[in-house]
VONUFI-833771 format. One record per residue (C-alpha): residue number from 1; residue in three letters; x, y, z. Coordinates in Angstrom, 3 decimals. Layout:
N
NUM|ala|X|Y|Z
...
This chain:
503
1|met|191.970|79.174|107.102
2|leu|188.225|78.485|106.824
3|asp|187.111|77.827|103.252
4|leu|183.712|79.444|102.712
5|thr|183.296|78.551|99.035
6|tyr|179.956|76.895|98.399
7|glu|177.145|76.577|95.863
8|met|173.701|77.982|96.593
9|pro|170.889|75.425|97.046
10|lys|168.054|75.278|94.540
11|ile|165.128|77.509|95.396
12|lys|162.025|75.665|96.561
13|thr|159.109|76.153|94.172
14|ile|155.485|75.126|94.591
15|ala|153.258|74.635|91.562
16|gly|149.982|76.502|91.735
17|ala|147.057|76.200|89.349
18|lys|148.309|79.182|87.330
19|his|151.975|79.752|88.212
20|asp|155.015|78.330|89.926
21|trp|155.639|80.150|93.191
22|glu|158.750|80.672|95.291
23|leu|158.931|80.882|99.081
24|val|160.483|83.680|101.094
25|ile|161.089|82.977|104.770
26|gly|162.406|85.040|107.658
27|met|162.666|83.786|111.223
28|glu|162.546|85.205|114.724
29|val|164.197|82.642|116.976
30|his|163.707|82.902|120.721
31|ala|166.600|81.291|122.573
32|gln|166.542|81.040|126.359
33|val|169.831|82.232|127.787
34|ser|171.705|79.610|129.806
35|ser|171.923|81.334|133.185
36|asn|171.101|80.458|136.775
37|ala|169.075|83.635|137.396
38|lys|166.542|85.650|135.407
39|leu|167.205|88.825|133.410
40|phe|166.064|91.316|136.060
41|ser|165.773|89.234|139.244
42|gly|167.691|86.655|141.227
43|ala|164.968|84.010|140.861
44|ser|166.080|80.587|139.598
45|thr|165.637|79.526|135.977
46|gln|165.495|75.811|136.842
47|phe|163.177|73.892|134.537
48|gly|160.566|71.562|136.029
49|ala|160.320|73.222|139.453
50|glu|156.995|73.354|141.298
51|pro|154.668|75.922|139.684
52|asn|155.249|79.471|140.926
53|ser|158.232|78.456|143.067
54|asn|160.829|80.394|141.031
55|val|159.201|83.810|141.246
56|ala|160.723|86.951|142.745
57|phe|158.640|89.995|143.695
58|val|159.768|91.829|140.562
59|asp|158.680|88.874|138.378
60|ala|155.220|88.997|139.960
61|ala|155.066|92.785|139.366
62|met|154.610|93.624|143.019
63|pro|154.273|97.387|143.613
64|gly|157.553|99.253|144.074
65|met|159.738|96.405|142.803
66|leu|162.478|97.570|140.407
67|pro|164.392|95.476|137.825
68|val|168.145|95.005|138.253
69|ile|169.961|93.733|135.157
70|asn|171.822|90.424|135.273
71|glu|175.331|91.068|133.882
72|tyr|175.843|87.415|132.988
73|cys|172.798|87.476|130.679
74|val|174.317|90.474|128.897
75|glu|177.600|88.582|128.571
76|gln|175.785|85.580|127.087
77|ala|174.050|87.796|124.506
78|val|177.389|89.384|123.550
79|arg|178.988|85.931|123.287
80|thr|176.173|84.786|120.983
81|gly|176.580|87.862|118.815
82|leu|180.306|87.274|118.492
83|gly|179.640|83.631|117.586
84|leu|177.357|84.799|114.762
85|lys|180.023|87.253|113.525
86|ala|177.717|90.127|114.414
87|asp|178.293|93.739|115.416
88|ile|178.180|94.354|119.169
89|asn|176.540|97.614|120.162
90|leu|178.358|99.227|123.073
91|lys|175.215|101.240|123.821
92|ser|171.769|99.644|123.939
93|ala|168.532|100.358|125.735
94|phe|165.407|98.647|127.055
95|asp|161.841|99.441|126.062
96|arg|158.446|98.490|127.388
97|lys|156.320|96.496|124.961
98|asn|152.750|96.807|126.222
99|tyr|150.302|93.960|125.860
100|phe|148.033|92.089|128.203
101|tyr|148.031|88.384|128.945
102|pro|147.169|86.544|132.175
103|asp|150.730|85.140|132.375
104|leu|152.378|88.582|132.006
105|pro|151.835|90.177|135.445
106|gln|153.356|93.576|134.567
107|gly|151.108|94.112|131.575
108|tyr|154.219|94.797|129.529
109|gln|157.383|93.011|128.443
110|ile|160.817|94.601|128.841
111|ser|162.503|94.246|125.454
112|gln|164.879|96.096|123.095
113|leu|163.196|97.445|119.967
114|tyr|165.107|100.553|118.979
115|his|168.575|99.887|120.391
116|pro|169.430|96.142|120.531
117|ile|172.571|94.714|122.127
118|val|173.657|92.969|118.885
119|gly|173.524|94.257|115.319
120|glu|174.020|92.609|111.925
121|gly|175.652|89.180|111.612
122|glu|175.518|86.069|109.444
123|val|175.112|82.296|109.589
124|leu|176.354|79.819|106.981
125|val|173.618|77.181|106.627
126|glu|174.885|73.988|104.992
127|met|172.338|71.686|103.388
128|gly|174.348|68.446|103.451
129|asp|174.506|68.094|99.676
130|gly|177.454|70.376|99.075
131|thr|175.268|73.480|98.956
132|ala|174.913|76.243|101.535
133|arg|173.206|79.577|102.000
134|met|174.456|82.583|103.939
135|val|171.587|83.861|106.066
136|arg|171.923|87.415|107.306
137|ile|171.124|88.237|110.923
138|glu|169.408|91.600|111.325
139|arg|169.689|91.876|115.116
140|ile|169.690|90.095|118.453
141|his|167.928|91.684|121.372
142|met|167.319|90.640|124.943
143|glu|163.859|90.420|126.439
144|gln|161.872|88.807|129.222
145|asp|159.934|85.631|128.673
146|ala|156.285|85.448|129.723
147|gly|154.776|82.852|132.028
148|lys|152.647|79.880|131.075
149|ser|148.866|79.473|131.075
150|ile|147.674|75.924|131.799
151|his|144.231|75.023|130.467
152|asp|143.996|71.241|130.934
153|met|143.986|70.876|134.733
154|asp|140.394|71.943|135.330
155|pro|137.306|71.966|133.090
156|his|136.189|75.411|134.262
157|met|139.305|77.461|134.906
158|ser|142.881|78.059|133.753
159|phe|145.973|78.213|135.920
160|val|149.023|80.431|135.576
161|asp|152.632|79.356|136.265
162|leu|155.032|82.314|136.520
163|asn|158.250|80.291|136.757
164|arg|159.300|81.321|133.215
165|thr|158.303|84.944|133.715
166|gly|161.384|87.147|133.487
167|val|163.700|84.446|132.135
168|cys|166.134|86.027|129.660
169|leu|165.476|85.389|125.990
170|met|167.619|86.311|123.029
171|glu|165.464|87.059|120.002
172|ile|167.541|86.375|116.892
173|val|165.933|88.060|113.891
174|ser|166.975|86.979|110.403
175|arg|166.580|88.720|107.083
176|pro|164.162|87.032|104.623
177|asp|167.004|85.007|103.107
178|ile|165.629|81.480|103.623
179|arg|164.015|79.940|100.529
180|gly|162.477|76.643|101.580
181|pro|161.234|74.444|104.471
182|glu|164.416|72.345|104.560
183|glu|166.562|75.475|104.690
184|ala|164.462|76.811|107.580
185|ala|165.024|73.639|109.607
186|ala|168.745|73.643|108.741
187|tyr|168.997|77.286|109.840
188|ile|167.457|76.487|113.240
189|ala|169.764|73.478|113.587
190|lys|172.823|75.630|112.801
191|leu|171.836|78.329|115.290
192|arg|171.255|75.659|117.923
193|gln|174.630|74.068|117.184
194|ile|176.502|77.376|117.465
195|met|174.798|78.354|120.723
196|arg|175.449|74.943|122.244
197|tyr|179.136|75.281|121.330
198|leu|179.136|78.732|122.931
199|gly|177.224|77.530|125.992
200|thr|174.711|80.385|125.662
201|cys|171.554|78.276|125.116
202|asp|171.027|74.545|125.634
203|gly|168.794|74.378|122.537
204|asn|166.213|72.156|124.221
205|met|163.176|72.624|121.966
206|gln|161.052|70.151|123.914
207|asn|161.244|72.358|127.023
208|gly|160.591|75.505|124.977
209|asn|164.133|76.803|125.449
210|leu|164.428|77.273|121.685
211|arg|161.397|78.194|119.610
212|ala|160.744|80.131|116.446
213|asp|158.234|82.475|114.864
214|val|158.319|81.766|111.120
215|asn|157.414|84.500|108.633
216|val|156.252|83.028|105.312
217|ser|155.388|84.774|102.053
218|ile|155.224|83.790|98.394
219|cys|156.401|85.512|95.235
220|leu|156.660|84.851|91.522
221|pro|160.043|83.791|90.082
222|gly|162.273|86.820|89.592
223|ala|160.591|88.978|92.237
224|tyr|163.016|87.992|94.975
225|glu|165.977|89.042|92.832
226|lys|164.366|92.485|92.445
227|tyr|164.022|92.681|96.230
228|gln|167.692|91.758|96.608
229|glu|168.703|94.533|94.231
230|thr|166.549|97.231|95.794
231|gln|165.804|95.943|99.335
232|asp|162.249|97.021|98.545
233|phe|159.813|94.654|100.280
234|ser|157.008|95.603|97.878
235|his|158.451|93.061|95.445
236|leu|157.591|90.294|97.917
237|gly|154.220|88.971|98.973
238|thr|152.427|89.742|102.227
239|arg|153.943|87.718|105.030
240|cys|152.174|85.760|107.721
241|glu|153.841|84.763|110.966
242|ile|153.480|81.225|112.310
243|lys|153.942|81.556|116.060
244|asn|155.831|79.495|118.648
245|met|157.201|76.576|116.631
246|asn|159.413|74.221|118.654
247|ser|159.837|71.236|116.312
248|met|162.019|71.015|113.201
249|arg|159.532|68.654|111.567
250|phe|156.524|70.841|112.324
251|ile|158.370|73.963|111.109
252|gln|158.851|72.339|107.706
253|gln|155.248|71.102|107.567
254|ala|153.843|74.479|108.633
255|ile|155.806|76.397|105.978
256|glu|154.564|74.083|103.229
257|val|150.951|74.272|104.434
258|glu|151.000|78.058|104.848
259|ala|152.606|78.622|101.443
260|arg|149.931|76.529|99.728
261|arg|147.198|78.439|101.606
262|gln|148.606|81.759|100.383
263|ile|148.960|80.488|96.795
264|ala|145.308|79.392|96.772
265|ile|144.197|82.826|98.028
266|val|146.266|84.814|95.519
267|glu|145.430|82.622|92.531
268|gly|141.775|82.831|93.503
269|gly|141.912|86.615|93.188
270|gly|142.074|87.265|96.934
271|lys|144.530|89.143|99.110
272|val|146.697|87.662|101.875
273|asp|146.167|89.505|105.169
274|gln|149.211|90.102|107.332
275|glu|148.494|88.196|110.507
276|thr|149.820|85.867|113.161
277|arg|148.800|82.230|112.750
278|leu|149.166|78.951|114.641
279|tyr|149.971|75.582|113.097
280|asp|147.793|72.588|113.951
281|pro|149.802|69.435|113.137
282|asp|146.807|67.167|113.738
283|lys|144.688|68.933|111.125
284|gly|147.647|69.869|108.916
285|glu|146.592|73.513|108.709
286|thr|147.402|76.969|110.001
287|arg|144.665|79.051|111.623
288|ser|144.413|82.730|112.398
289|met|145.512|83.790|115.873
290|arg|145.320|87.581|115.561
291|ser|145.966|90.357|113.059
292|lys|149.684|91.148|112.829
293|glu|150.528|94.043|115.111
294|glu|152.930|96.804|114.167
295|ala|155.342|98.455|116.598
296|his|152.918|101.308|117.336
297|asp|150.259|98.810|118.445
298|tyr|152.463|97.844|121.383
299|arg|153.007|101.501|122.428
300|tyr|156.751|101.018|122.893
301|phe|158.528|103.566|125.061
302|pro|161.906|103.574|126.900
303|asp|161.690|101.711|130.203
304|pro|161.822|104.399|132.899
305|asp|163.245|101.998|135.509
306|leu|166.337|101.038|133.496
307|leu|169.189|103.240|132.389
308|pro|170.627|102.744|128.901
309|leu|173.057|99.825|128.901
310|glu|176.659|100.808|128.184
311|ile|179.448|98.223|127.883
312|glu|183.151|98.663|127.231
313|gln|185.002|97.459|124.137
314|ala|187.701|95.902|126.354
315|trp|185.042|93.721|128.004
316|val|183.749|92.619|124.599
317|asp|187.307|91.896|123.437
318|asp|187.910|89.756|126.532
319|ile|184.767|87.708|125.789
320|ala|185.873|87.339|122.156
321|ala|189.328|86.121|123.204
322|lys|187.747|83.341|125.258
323|leu|185.336|82.038|122.609
324|pro|185.641|78.301|121.941
325|glu|186.365|76.877|118.509
326|leu|183.070|77.100|116.624
327|pro|181.484|74.395|114.410
328|asp|182.595|75.688|110.997
329|glu|186.190|76.132|112.114
330|lys|186.241|72.778|113.892
331|lys|184.830|71.010|110.841
332|ala|187.454|72.597|108.579
333|arg|190.204|71.562|110.995
334|phe|188.937|67.970|111.210
335|ile|188.961|67.711|107.414
336|glu|192.490|69.127|107.242
337|ala|194.070|67.411|110.269
338|phe|192.417|63.986|110.072
339|gly|191.751|63.656|106.337
340|leu|187.996|63.277|106.845
341|thr|185.282|63.668|104.251
342|asp|182.970|66.676|104.484
343|tyr|180.129|64.360|105.543
344|asp|182.083|62.617|108.315
345|ala|183.372|65.930|109.658
346|ser|179.806|67.309|109.694
347|val|178.514|64.300|111.642
348|leu|181.342|64.462|114.167
349|thr|181.003|68.197|114.793
350|ala|177.194|68.247|114.966
351|glu|177.369|68.257|118.772
352|val|180.197|69.698|120.835
353|glu|180.320|66.532|122.969
354|ser|180.619|64.284|119.900
355|ala|183.469|66.389|118.513
356|ala|185.337|66.237|121.824
357|tyr|184.842|62.461|122.030
358|phe|186.144|61.885|118.501
359|glu|189.143|64.143|118.969
360|glu|190.206|62.207|122.054
361|val|189.843|58.895|120.194
362|ala|191.727|60.169|117.126
363|lys|194.611|61.764|119.008
364|gly|197.812|60.121|117.760
365|arg|195.850|57.596|115.687
366|asn|194.584|57.157|112.128
367|gly|191.850|59.800|111.857
368|lys|189.833|58.041|109.146
369|leu|189.849|54.752|111.051
370|ala|188.843|56.553|114.255
371|ala|186.014|58.379|112.461
372|asn|184.756|55.111|110.975
373|trp|184.544|53.462|114.382
374|val|183.023|56.474|116.146
375|ile|180.361|57.092|113.472
376|asn|179.459|53.593|112.289
377|glu|179.972|51.425|115.349
378|leu|179.520|53.728|118.348
379|phe|177.016|56.292|117.034
380|gly|175.104|53.523|115.275
381|arg|174.758|51.527|118.485
382|leu|173.890|54.576|120.599
383|lys|171.196|55.640|118.140
384|lys|169.732|52.143|118.104
385|glu|169.391|52.262|121.880
386|asp|168.306|55.937|121.921
387|his|171.354|57.006|123.920
388|asp|173.433|60.165|123.735
389|ile|177.219|60.322|123.419
390|thr|177.332|61.528|127.029
391|asp|175.752|58.194|128.025
392|ser|178.226|56.068|126.050
393|pro|179.335|52.981|127.975
394|val|182.515|52.962|125.840
395|ser|185.003|55.661|126.813
396|pro|187.301|57.357|124.276
397|ala|190.236|55.510|125.865
398|gln|188.516|52.136|125.403
399|leu|187.588|52.791|121.765
400|gly|191.096|54.108|121.149
401|gly|192.437|50.877|122.617
402|ile|190.401|48.820|120.145
403|ile|191.732|50.930|117.266
404|asp|195.295|50.455|118.539
405|leu|194.813|46.672|118.456
406|ile|193.544|46.850|114.866
407|ser|196.407|49.094|113.777
408|ser|199.013|46.782|115.295
409|asp|197.460|43.730|113.570
410|ala|196.817|42.198|116.963
411|ile|193.174|41.687|115.957
412|ser|191.247|41.674|112.671
413|gly|188.282|43.887|111.851
414|lys|185.900|41.041|112.564
415|ile|187.464|40.331|115.944
416|ala|187.391|44.060|116.664
417|lys|183.609|44.082|116.269
418|asp|183.304|41.178|118.709
419|leu|185.630|43.021|121.090
420|phe|183.588|46.223|120.777
421|glu|180.458|44.285|121.750
422|ile|182.189|42.949|124.871
423|val|183.494|46.365|125.877
424|tyr|180.092|47.996|125.202
425|thr|178.147|45.496|127.295
426|glu|180.689|44.455|129.944
427|gly|183.359|47.161|130.016
428|gly|187.015|46.445|130.648
429|asp|190.399|47.103|129.055
430|pro|190.395|45.961|125.376
431|ala|194.017|44.732|125.385
432|gln|193.450|42.720|128.554
433|ile|190.216|41.203|127.194
434|val|191.995|40.115|123.996
435|glu|194.788|38.504|126.023
436|glu|192.561|36.758|128.553
437|arg|190.031|35.445|126.026
438|gly|192.514|34.359|123.389
439|met|191.192|36.740|120.757
440|lys|194.552|37.636|119.238
441|gln|194.835|37.384|115.497
442|val|196.900|34.492|114.141
443|thr|199.772|36.086|112.246
444|asp|202.017|33.014|112.246
445|thr|202.139|32.162|108.538
446|gly|203.300|28.649|109.385
447|ala|200.095|27.915|111.301
448|ile|197.964|29.524|108.592
449|glu|199.814|27.585|105.870
450|ala|199.309|24.299|107.720
451|ala|195.548|24.909|107.943
452|leu|195.423|25.853|104.255
453|asp|197.391|22.766|103.194
454|glu|194.899|20.518|104.975
455|ile|191.979|22.200|103.226
456|ile|193.698|21.959|99.793
457|ala|194.482|18.273|100.315
458|ala|190.901|17.518|101.286
459|asn|189.346|19.370|98.328
460|pro|191.261|18.572|95.113
461|ala|188.229|19.164|92.874
462|gln|187.743|22.640|94.337
463|val|191.449|23.361|93.745
464|glu|191.095|22.602|90.038
465|lys|188.043|24.825|89.757
466|ala|189.843|27.681|91.510
467|lys|192.796|27.393|89.141
468|val|190.435|27.765|86.191
469|asn|188.370|30.515|87.848
470|pro|190.485|32.564|90.330
471|lys|187.337|34.105|91.812
472|leu|186.656|30.783|93.533
473|ala|189.792|31.241|95.629
474|gly|187.610|33.123|98.115
475|trp|186.153|29.782|99.179
476|phe|189.577|28.708|100.508
477|val|189.988|32.003|102.373
478|gly|186.650|31.420|104.074
479|gln|187.578|27.842|105.011
480|val|190.877|28.941|106.564
481|met|189.135|31.671|108.564
482|lys|186.597|29.096|109.724
483|ala|189.314|26.614|110.678
484|thr|191.151|29.263|112.740
485|gly|188.031|30.533|114.464
486|gly|188.202|33.794|112.510
487|lys|191.553|34.661|114.073
488|ala|193.783|34.302|111.027
489|asn|195.172|37.481|109.553
490|pro|192.968|37.994|106.438
491|lys|195.780|39.622|104.483
492|ala|198.152|36.731|105.180
493|val|195.457|34.199|104.263
494|asn|194.729|35.902|100.930
495|glu|198.418|36.040|100.055
496|leu|198.977|32.348|100.869
497|val|195.874|31.225|98.963
498|ala|196.988|33.185|95.877
499|gln|200.478|31.695|96.196
500|lys|199.287|28.106|96.606
501|leu|196.698|28.214|93.842
502|gly|198.810|30.248|91.466
503|ser|196.025|32.822|91.095
């Protein structure tokens, strides 16, 4: 059973000239659905294609073209909702959100304002220091993405690429439960992790497949607790939205910068205007983009070309029955089954591919030893070379083979590291490499004793010192290891040295 006991993290405060201020953050995360076709057309969603090559007539808003919903996109949204422990609405509907941009050919976006596909859910956001915060999800709705305006190809004109137009997005709207920049980044990371486990979004922020609008406001200590009691937003400050953030680092920087801007305004006797802003990382500032629109500004109305969407509970139940093991459950199982620390289990379950790799290595073996080798040796080397676990030159079977040799005392830890280097750079079967290259550990106590006797005979003065100060016995251990080319069993050497020197 999953243990959800945790302590709340400390609330981030920023010192102003007059008061200490607390942050209140809510997020609207736009996650591109992993699907081959768009939400209302059969056009490809392939990233990096030639501009305007993945555009159907309906995406380009040609006259008379009607949208046809992609069932798989609906399934992916339902799967995401189930993964976030959210309510699934069997009846939902699409609305037209009217606004005008060059890369939005229809002049409106098909979205779900009043009747979303997914209702309230929750995400446990762990901070890595033993604390965690439960962030409530208000809703998830499906909508079309817009295209892309390109301004740097010509000094006098802009170009429009409609390849993204109509791609299905899930907008995941949180409650204002996040209380600091680090929590905001951890929340995005947790959402990304869950969706990658589910296979509903690849989480690629660099390509824009996962981006966030961050709502930031400030309040005096105690005001947030009043909001929690009453759910009355008047206890909180006026929020500003920082648009289209696709970097964890920039999200944290932007929140800090925006909070300090608002504090300066309020403490100076001014009033924060509700607006949409952009973050400029080069200047370290946010700047106004436009005044914050309300729903009525977009003139929402039900899309006349799309019937309300009705799904069956049996279909939802079938999707739920096929959900994979999710990160929190997998982490809890790794701790229980393999005796791992909370930290090690978190590292190993951070990516679904890493968890699968470790589990294959650890199967039938010492879980702690397997975790040590996967995290410290393999992950360390991959990170150094900027490689992913999917690019690992060492297979789970090969790493498992090295661990088997350690466990059987065929090789020492030091030899194992040399063996790992060979396998990493050259490949091959670990057991065969050890045999062919004479890397087996010397466990014959007779051979070890003979080497030790020679060293003792040649260093009588050192023997006397070691008898007076037992800590000096380590010198003899090192000499034996050197004499045997590092192949002597360290445990056997230590025991023999202690026996011979009477320490």
